[in-house]
N, C-alpha and C positions, 0 to 999 in steps of 0.2 A: 620706535619701540625696540627695547633691548631683545637680543636673541633669546635670553633666558626666559623672557615673557612668552615667546612663541612655543617654548618647550614646557610650559607650565601644565602639569597634568589636569588642572582644573579646566583648561581650555578644551579638553577632550570630552567633557561631560555632555555638551549639546550633541556632539556627534554620536556618542554612546546612546544617548536618549533617542536620537533619530533612528539608529539601527535597531534598538529595542522595539520601538513603535512599529517599524517596518516588519520586523519578524513577528510581532504580535498580530499584525494585520494578515501577514502571509499564513500563519498557523490557523487563524480564525476562518479565512476564506477556504483554505484547504480542507478544514474540518467540515464546512458546509458542503463542499463538493464530494468528499469521500463518503459522508453520510447520506449524500444525495438529497440534502435539503435544497441544494442547487443541482438540478438534474442535467444529464447530458443534453446538449442542444439548447438549454434555457438561456435566455437573454438576461443580462444584468448590466451594471455600469459602476463606475467609481463612486458616483453620487449615491446610488442605491445601496451599495455595499457599505459606504461610509456611514450612512444613516442607520442601516440595519445593525451594524456592529458597534456603533458609537465610537468609531475611530476616525481621526482626521483624514481629509482627502489625500494629503501628501503621502503618508505611509501606505494608504490603501492603493494609491496609484503605483507606488514602487512595488508593492506586492503583486499587483495585477501584471506589471511588466515582467516580473520574475516568473510568474505562473504561465504567462504567455510564452516565454522562452523555453519553459519546460513542457510545452504543448498540452497544458492542462486547461488553459483558457485560450480563446481565439479572439483577438482584437481586430475588428473590421472597420477601422476608421470611424467615420460619422455614423455608420450603421449600428455601432454598439459593440459590446463585449459579450461573448458567449462561452458557456461551458463547452469544452471540446466534446463532441459526440463520440461515443464508443461504438463504432461499427464492427461488424463481423470481421472485416479484413484487418482492422486495427488489432482486434483481440487475437486473431490468428498470428499476427506478427509477434505480439507480446509472448504468446505461448510457445512459438517456435524458439524464441530466445531462451525462455524458461527451460524448455526441454534440453537445449544445448548445454546450458549452465549446469543444470542438475545432473544430466547424464555424465558430464565430465567430472563433476564434483563427487559423485557417488562412491567410487572406489577409494578416493583419497579421504573422504569424510569417514568412511567405514574404518579406515586404518588409523586416522588421526583423532577421532572424536574423544573427548575427555569425559571422565566420570562426572565432572561438574556440569558439562554441557548436557549430558544425558539426564541429569537430575533436573536441569532447567527445562528441558523438553517435557519431562514428566509433569512438571508444574503447569506448563502451558497446555498440555493435554487435558488436565483437570479444568482449567479455565475454559477451554473450548467446549468441553462437555457441559459444564455448568451453563454457559451463555448460549448454547444452541438448543439444549433440550432438557437438561436436568432440573434447572430452576423453573419456577412458575413463569408462564409466558410474559406476564406483565412486569417481571423483575429482571428480565434478561437484558444484557447490554451488547448490542450488535457491534459498536465500536470496539469494545473490549475483546470480542471474539475475533474481529478482523485484525486487530493489532497483535493478538496472540498467534493467529494463523501466520501472519507475515513473519513474525519473529521466529516461529518454529522452523520455517524454511530458511530464514537468514542463518540460523545456527549451522545448518547443513553446509551451506555455501562457505561460510566462514571457516568451518572445520577442514575444508579442502586445503587451506593454507596458502592460497594464491591471492595476494592482495589485489591484483589487477582484475581477476575474475570477480572478486567481491565488490569492487568499485563499480563494475559494469552491472552487476546484479542490483546494487543499490540504486542505480539510475532508473531501474524499472519500478521501484517501490511505489511511487505515486499511482502509476497506472495499474499495478497489481492490486493495490488497495481498492481502487475504484471498481475494478471488475470483480473483486471478491464480494463486494456488496451485491452485485448483480446476481451472483451465483448462490447467495445464501438463502436457505429456506428452513422451515421447521419440519418436524416429522421424520419420516423414514430416511429422507435424503441426509438429514443431519446425523443420524446414526451411522449411515453408510460412510459418510465423510470421516466421522470419528474413527471408524474401524480402519480406514485407509491411513489415517495419521498414526494409529497405533501400529499398523504393519510397518510403516516407515521407521518408527522408533525401534521396533523389535529387530529389524534388520541391522540397525546401528548397534544395538546391544550385542547382537551376534557377530558383529564385525564382518558382515557378509555384503561385500560391495555389489555383487550381482543381484542379490535379493533386494538390496536398497534401490538399485537402478530400476528394477522391475516395479517395485512398490511405488516409486516416484512417478514412473511413466503411467501406471494405472490411475493414480490419483490425479495427475495432470489432465489425462484424457477425460476423466469423469467431470472435473471442474469445467473444462473447456466445453463439454457437451451441455452442461447446465447453463453456462453463460450464453451459448448460442441460442438455446431455448428462450432464455430471458430476453435477449435482444429481439428475437422474432416476435415474442409476445408483446413487447413494448411497441413494436412497429406494426402489429396486426398482421404479421406474415406467418404462413405455416412453417413449422419446424421441418428442417431437412433431415 
């Protein structure tokens, strides 16, 4: 075979298709987990997921391997594959890092936030209000709420202007999305959470780093308490 043949872009098509299929499987499985169609601790397998999603076994297996490396799935050899359970200790670790990241970012974000980012946060606030209590219950989208919530906090970290901080924050995304589903509820809690988000946004508008740090800390504690309650309820334990 001539060397030019090995460099033919057409030869890359199968590899590109394979990567696309693997990513499709990854996104689909992750969506099931984040929406808790696959719940923490639930057993599954490559075969089950392949049949459920209508995607071939090879890309599904690649996706499972990747999600296992990200500690979202746990592969236990012949015993099967399980959705990683979200225990109270795991959640505490996640929120400890979130406090560190947001506490460090707050004064920098208050100083650096742009008008465009503030407008984007306003739009996200509207989406979160719509999808948590303003729209009729049967028409709300929990995935849309969670995605908007995560993006809202992303903007703050990104505004700090530290790419290493942002990269570490992004590494928590999957787990933060999963625990956000645990903490979501309708009614008064949704109104209270919306007010907390609005307080965070107002502190940024005011360029007040200390107020932002306090608003983020209050919000984080509120969400953490809600998740602890949800974990205890799921396991039939009394809330502490």
